[in-house]
C-alpha positions in Angstrom: 78.7 85.7 103.4 76.3 88.3 101.8 72.9 88.8 103.4 71.6 90.9 100.5 72.1 91.6 96.8 75.6 92.9 96.0 76.3 95.8 93.6 79.1 95.0 91.2 80.6 96.2 87.9 83.4 95.3 85.5 85.6 98.2 84.6 88.2 98.5 81.9 91.2 100.4 83.3 93.8 102.4 81.3 91.4 103.0 78.4 88.4 105.1 77.3 87.0 102.4 75.0 85.0 99.4 75.9 86.6 96.0 75.8 90.1 97.4 75.9 92.6 98.2 78.6 92.8 95.9 81.6 89.5 94.7 83.1 88.7 94.4 86.8 85.6 93.3 88.6 84.4 95.4 91.6 82.0 94.1 94.3 80.5 96.3 96.9 79.8 94.4 100.1 77.8 95.3 103.2 79.1 97.9 105.7 81.8 96.6 108.0 81.4 93.2 106.2 82.8 90.1 107.9 85.7 88.7 105.8 85.1 85.4 104.1 88.1 84.9 101.9 87.0 81.6 100.5 83.8 83.2 99.3 85.6 86.1 97.7 88.0 83.7 95.9 85.0 81.8 94.6 83.5 85.0 93.3 86.8 86.0 91.7 86.9 82.6 90.0 83.4 83.2 88.7 84.3 86.6 87.2 87.5 85.2 85.8 88.8 88.7 85.3 92.5 89.4 85.8 91.6 91.0 89.2 88.5 91.4 91.4 88.3 94.0 94.1 86.0 93.7 97.0 84.9 96.9 98.9 83.2 97.3 102.3 82.3 100.8 103.6 83.8 101.5 107.0 80.9 102.9 109.0 80.8 104.7 112.3 77.2 103.6 112.6 74.6 101.7 110.5 74.0 104.6 108.1 77.1 106.8 107.6 80.3 105.9 105.7 83.2 106.6 108.0 85.3 109.6 107.0 88.9 110.4 107.7 90.0 113.7 109.1 89.9 115.3 105.7 86.3 114.2 105.1 87.3 111.4 102.6 85.1 108.2 102.9 86.9 105.0 103.8 86.4 101.5 102.4 88.2 98.3 103.3 89.5 96.6 100.1 90.7 93.1 99.1 92.2 92.1 95.8 91.9 88.6 94.3 93.0 86.9 91.1 91.0 83.9 90.0 93.4 81.7 92.0 94.9 83.7 95.0 94.5 86.9 97.1 97.2 89.5 96.5 98.4 92.3 98.7 98.1 95.2 96.2 96.7 95.9 92.7 96.8 99.2 90.9 94.4 98.7 88.1 91.7 97.1 90.3 92.0 100.1 92.7 91.5 102.4 89.7 88.5 100.4 88.8 87.1 100.5 92.3 87.6 104.3 92.5 85.9 104.9 89.2 83.0 102.7 90.3 82.6 104.6 93.5 82.9 108.1 92.0 80.7 107.5 88.9 78.0 105.6 90.9 77.8 108.5 93.4 78.7 106.1 96.2 81.6 108.3 97.3 80.5 112.0 97.5 84.0 113.3 97.7 87.0 113.9 95.4 89.2 111.7 97.7 88.6 108.0 98.6 90.7 106.1 101.1 91.1 102.3 100.9 92.1 100.4 104.0 94.1 97.3 102.9 96.3 94.8 104.6 99.3 96.5 103.2 98.2 99.9 104.5 96.2 103.0 103.3 95.7 103.6 99.6 94.5 107.0 98.7 92.7 107.8 95.4 92.0 111.3 94.2 89.8 112.6 91.4 91.8 114.8 89.1 89.7 116.8 86.5 90.6 116.1 82.9 90.3 118.9 80.3 89.2 117.9 76.8 89.5 120.5 74.1 86.9 118.7 72.0 84.3 119.3 74.7 82.7 122.6 75.9 82.7 121.1 79.4 84.7 118.6 81.4 81.5 116.7 82.3 82.5 113.5 84.1 85.9 113.5 82.6 88.6 112.9 85.2 91.8 111.0 85.9 92.4 109.0 89.1 95.6 109.7 91.0 96.7 106.9 93.4 99.0 107.2 96.4 100.3 103.7 97.5 102.2 102.7 100.6 105.9 102.6 100.0 107.4 99.1 99.6 111.0 99.0 100.8 113.7 97.6 98.5 116.3 95.1 99.4 119.4 93.6 97.9 121.2 94.6 94.8 123.8 93.1 92.4 124.0 89.9 94.4 120.6 89.0 93.1 121.6 89.2 89.5 122.7 85.5 89.2 119.1 84.5 90.1 117.6 86.4 87.2 115.3 84.3 85.0 116.8 83.3 81.7 114.2 85.5 80.0 116.2 88.5 81.2 119.8 87.2 80.7 120.2 89.0 77.3 118.6 92.2 78.4 120.4 95.4 79.2 119.9 95.2 83.0 120.7 98.5 84.8 119.6 97.5 88.3 118.1 94.5 90.2 116.3 94.8 93.5 114.3 92.5 95.7 111.3 94.1 97.4 110.2 93.4 100.9 107.1 91.8 99.3 109.4 89.2 97.8 109.1 90.4 94.3 112.0 90.8 91.8 112.3 94.3 90.3 114.5 94.6 87.3 115.3 98.0 85.6 116.3 97.8 82.0 118.1 100.5 79.9 115.0 101.5 78.0 111.2 101.2 77.9 111.5 99.9 74.3 113.5 96.9 75.6 110.7 96.3 78.2 108.1 96.4 75.5 109.8 93.9 73.2 110.7 91.4 75.9 109.4 87.9 75.2 108.9 86.2 78.6 109.1 82.5 79.2 106.2 82.1 81.7 107.0 78.5 82.6 110.5 79.5 83.4 109.4 82.6 85.4 107.0 80.4 87.3 110.0 78.5 88.7 111.7 81.8 89.8 112.3 81.9 93.6 110.3 85.3 93.8 106.6 85.8 93.7 106.5 88.1 90.8 109.0 89.5 88.3 108.6 93.3 87.6 110.5 94.7 84.6 110.7 98.5 84.1 112.6 101.1 82.0 112.4 104.8 81.0 109.9 105.7 78.3 111.3 107.0 75.0 111.5 110.8 74.5 108.2 112.3 73.4 106.1 109.6 75.1 103.2 110.6 77.3 104.5 108.1 79.9 107.5 108.4 82.3 108.3 104.7 82.2 107.1 101.3 80.9 106.5 98.5 83.3 105.5 94.9 82.8 104.6 92.6 85.7 104.9 88.8 85.2 103.1 86.7 87.8 102.2 83.2 86.5 102.3 82.0 90.1 99.1 84.0 90.7 97.3 82.4 87.8 98.1 85.5 85.6 100.9 85.4 83.1 101.1 89.2 82.9 99.4 92.2 84.4 99.0 95.3 82.2 100.8 98.3 83.6 101.8 101.7 82.0 
């Protein structure tokens, strides 16, 4: 697959401290790289991180990274767990964006990722820090994902995993990506939920996503947990 050395990094998302948050490996492939999914899966297994993102610059010629109409560079992106390819991953996209911006590989405040599911746009958002005289290299990353249509409703409730039977379920939806999205009455209930991963693995949906509104005074809008034992990951960290 690769004809030369590959740049890579392991980035901890959702944290400012090393060895915390949610790790993702990021590999930068050649321009307009031919896809070798078996090779990428082998690399993801070797990293053994919750997720590995592979990037390939889209180039109009051999030297220049292709830009969209707004000047933003474009990269193809693939996401792999140690066992399967997935259609979308938030924290690995954050990691990929951080890698590109801090390595000066994307000289723009906006980066566009071309994925099988559609276009994912990442934007650098300056972060102010009152403890610093300057905002040197301090920034957030804002992501704009493709919309995933929702399907179904109350008729799905009987198929809920037993893990959720005692929870205060407000709404149940099936996504077009064949995931089960369950809204609980509060983020606190989401946080204390004790999932039975063996039982969730037998669920007729790919993943079970549980969400609820964050408590008053929280810096977050909602709490979300994603259970995906079928992908070789019991749970993916999400805020």
